[in-house]
TORLOVO-782114 format. One line per field, with one value per residue: residue number from 1; x, y, z of N, C-alpha, C, O, CB in turn. Coordinates in steps of 0.05 Angstrom, whole numbers, plus 5000, padded with zeros to 4 digits. Glycine has a CB too. Layout:
TORLOVO-782114
k = (NUM;...)
nu = (X;...)
nv = (Y;...)
nw = (Z;...)
cau = (X;...)
cav = (Y;...)
caw = (Z;...)
cu = (X;...)
cv = (Y;...)
cw = (Z;...)
ou = (X;...)
ov = (Y;...)
ow = (Z;...)
cbu = (X;...)
cbv = (Y;...)
cbw = (Z;...)
//
This chain:
TORLOVO-782114
k = (1;2;3;4;5;6;7;8;9;10;11;12;13;14;15;16;17;18;19;20;21;22;23;24;25;26;27;28;29;30;31;32;33;34;35;36;37;38;39;40;41;42;43;44;45;46;47;48;49;50;51;52;53;54;55;56;57;58;59;60;61;62;63;64;65;66;67;68;69;70;71;72;73)
nu = (5014;5035;5014;4973;5011;5042;5005;4990;5037;5043;4999;5017;5056;5036;5001;5042;5068;5020;5011;5063;5051;5007;5029;5071;5033;5012;5051;5062;5019;5021;5064;5045;5003;5035;5065;5023;5004;5053;5050;5001;5018;5059;5034;4996;5038;5059;5014;5013;5059;5049;5009;5037;5072;5056;5058;5109;5135;5119;5078;5063;5077;5120;5184;5245;5307;5350;5343;5364;5419;5486;5506;5553;5554)
nv = (4978;5028;5069;5106;5132;5160;5199;5223;5246;5278;5311;5334;5363;5400;5431;5454;5489;5522;5542;5576;5610;5637;5666;5697;5728;5753;5788;5816;5843;5880;5905;5937;5968;5999;6027;6052;6087;6120;6141;6171;6208;6234;6254;6289;6328;6343;6367;6410;6435;6458;6493;6531;6552;6591;6636;6639;6645;6692;6721;6679;6664;6651;6645;6681;6660;6691;6722;6694;6697;6714;6781;6794;6775)
nw = (5000;4982;4954;4982;5020;4991;4967;5013;5022;4985;4989;5042;5021;4988;5022;5057;5013;5000;5053;5054;5011;5026;5068;5041;5012;5051;5071;5021;5014;5060;5045;5003;5026;5060;5016;4992;5032;5034;4977;4984;5022;4997;4953;4979;4997;4942;4930;4968;4953;4901;4915;4941;4905;4870;4901;4917;4868;4845;4793;4771;4718;4665;4680;4668;4650;4655;4697;4739;4733;4754;4774;4743;4692)
cau = (5000;5055;5000;4964;5034;5049;4983;4987;5062;5038;4982;5027;5075;5018;4992;5064;5062;4996;5017;5082;5038;4993;5043;5075;5010;5004;5072;5060;4995;5030;5082;5024;4990;5058;5071;4996;5007;5076;5037;4982;5034;5074;5010;4992;5062;5063;4988;5021;5081;5038;4994;5060;5090;5048;5063;5134;5142;5110;5053;5060;5083;5145;5207;5269;5330;5366;5338;5379;5450;5495;5506;5576;5545)
cav = (5001;5051;5094;5121;5150;5179;5220;5239;5267;5303;5328;5351;5386;5419;5444;5471;5508;5536;5562;5595;5629;5657;5684;5718;5748;5776;5804;5836;5864;5894;5926;5951;5986;6020;6043;6071;6106;6135;6153;6192;6229;6248;6269;6316;6348;6354;6391;6435;6457;6473;6517;6552;6559;6617;6652;6644;6651;6714;6720;6647;6666;6635;6659;6689;6648;6712;6731;6679;6701;6736;6809;6800;6764)
caw = (5000;4980;4944;5003;5034;4963;4967;5036;5022;4961;5003;5055;5004;4976;5048;5063;4996;5009;5074;5047;4996;5047;5085;5021;5005;5075;5068;5001;5024;5080;5027;4983;5045;5067;4994;4988;5047;5023;4956;4992;5035;4975;4937;4993;4996;4920;4928;4987;4940;4881;4926;4950;4882;4855;4921;4911;4838;4833;4784;4761;4688;4655;4690;4648;4659;4652;4724;4757;4729;4774;4762;4729;4666)
cu = (5016;5034;4993;4989;5041;5027;4984;5015;5054;5018;4994;5046;5058;5010;5013;5064;5046;5001;5040;5070;5019;5006;5061;5054;5007;5028;5072;5037;5002;5047;5064;5010;5009;5059;5047;4997;5027;5061;5021;4996;5049;5053;5000;5017;5064;5040;5000;5044;5070;5023;5019;5075;5083;5056;5093;5148;5128;5080;5044;5067;5109;5168;5230;5290;5353;5370;5358;5410;5459;5505;5533;5574;5534)
cv = (5023;5073;5111;5141;5173;5204;5236;5257;5286;5322;5350;5373;5407;5440;5463;5494;5531;5556;5582;5617;5645;5674;5705;5734;5769;5795;5825;5852;5884;5918;5945;5974;6004;6035;6060;6092;6129;6153;6174;6214;6246;6261;6296;6335;6359;6378;6417;6452;6467;6496;6541;6564;6587;6641;6663;6651;6675;6712;6694;6646;6647;6655;6662;6676;6670;6723;6720;6681;6720;6760;6807;6790;6786)
cw = (4999;4968;4962;5017;5010;4965;4990;5037;5007;4974;5023;5047;4998;5000;5056;5042;4999;5033;5070;5027;5008;5061;5063;5015;5027;5073;5046;5007;5044;5067;5017;5004;5054;5042;4990;5006;5041;5001;4966;5006;5014;4956;4950;4992;4969;4919;4939;4970;4917;4890;4932;4924;4868;4875;4920;4888;4827;4819;4773;4731;4686;4664;4667;4663;4669;4682;4745;4750;4750;4757;4743;4698;4651)
ou = (5011;5038;5004;4984;5044;5036;4980;5016;5058;5021;4988;5052;5064;5012;5007;5060;5054;4996;5038;5078;5015;4997;5065;5060;5003;5022;5079;5038;4989;5047;5067;5007;5001;5053;5052;4991;5020;5059;5026;4987;5049;5060;4995;5014;5069;5044;5000;5046;5081;5022;5016;5088;5099;5058;5100;5170;5126;5061;5020;5062;5116;5170;5231;5293;5369;5392;5368;5425;5445;5511;5532;5591;5525)
ov = (5040;5097;5133;5164;5197;5227;5260;5278;5310;5346;5374;5394;5431;5464;5486;5516;5554;5580;5604;5640;5668;5696;5729;5758;5793;5819;5848;5877;5905;5942;5969;5997;6027;6059;6083;6115;6153;6177;6197;6237;6271;6281;6317;6359;6383;6401;6439;6477;6488;6517;6565;6585;6603;6663;6686;6662;6678;6702;6688;6625;6631;6678;6645;6681;6666;6731;6732;6666;6737;6759;6823;6796;6782)
ow = (5016;4974;4962;5025;5013;4964;4989;5049;5012;4971;5024;5059;5002;4995;5063;5051;5000;5033;5082;5029;4999;5066;5071;5013;5024;5072;5050;5005;5044;5074;5022;4995;5057;5044;4983;4999;5042;5006;4958;5003;5015;4944;4939;4986;4968;4911;4927;4972;4911;4877;4928;4924;4858;4866;4921;4888;4803;4832;4768;4719;4704;4655;4650;4687;4688;4690;4764;4762;4760;4733;4724;4682;4628)
cbu = (4984;5083;4978;4952;5065;5045;4955;4982;5089;5023;4965;5034;5088;4991;4986;5091;5054;4975;5022;5106;5027;4980;5063;5082;4981;5002;5092;5058;4973;5045;5098;4999;4977;5089;5078;4967;5011;5102;5022;4961;5055;5094;4984;4984;5091;5063;4958;5036;5109;5022;4975;5085;5088;5015;5057;5143;5135;5130;5050;5027;5088;5144;5218;5275;5340;5354;5309;5370;5459;5518;5507;5599;5526)
cbv = (5002;5043;5089;5100;5128;5160;5208;5220;5257;5291;5311;5340;5375;5403;5422;5455;5497;5516;5549;5581;5619;5644;5664;5710;5732;5763;5787;5825;5849;5876;5914;5927;5972;6006;6026;6056;6096;6113;6135;6182;6216;6226;6249;6310;6335;6334;6384;6422;6444;6455;6507;6535;6534;6617;6638;6629;6627;6720;6740;6633;6699;6629;6643;6724;6631;6731;6724;6651;6712;6724;6835;6789;6742)
cbw = (5021;4957;4931;5023;5043;4929;4965;5062;5012;4929;5017;5071;4974;4962;5071;5062;4980;5017;5097;5034;4978;5067;5107;4998;5001;5109;5066;4974;5037;5101;5001;4968;5068;5074;4971;4994;5069;5010;4941;5010;5054;4957;4934;5025;5003;4898;4949;5020;4930;4865;4956;4970;4860;4847;4945;4917;4820;4813;4764;4765;4677;4620;4715;4642;4636;4632;4732;4756;4698;4796;4789;4744;4669)
//
């Protein structure tokens, strides 16, 4: 009766693989959640910077690069 033990062994191996797969999915889910929090934070920061840009940049029109040149040029 070698066949039932082969089936039991294969079933055990599949259960082990399923367990590792579940663990990996849980870890990947945690990474995705952390990355989404980082993305949300960065989007808020970019929105804040966009709101500040017109105040710091004057009228908000195109800047002339010559304005950034030192006086000796």
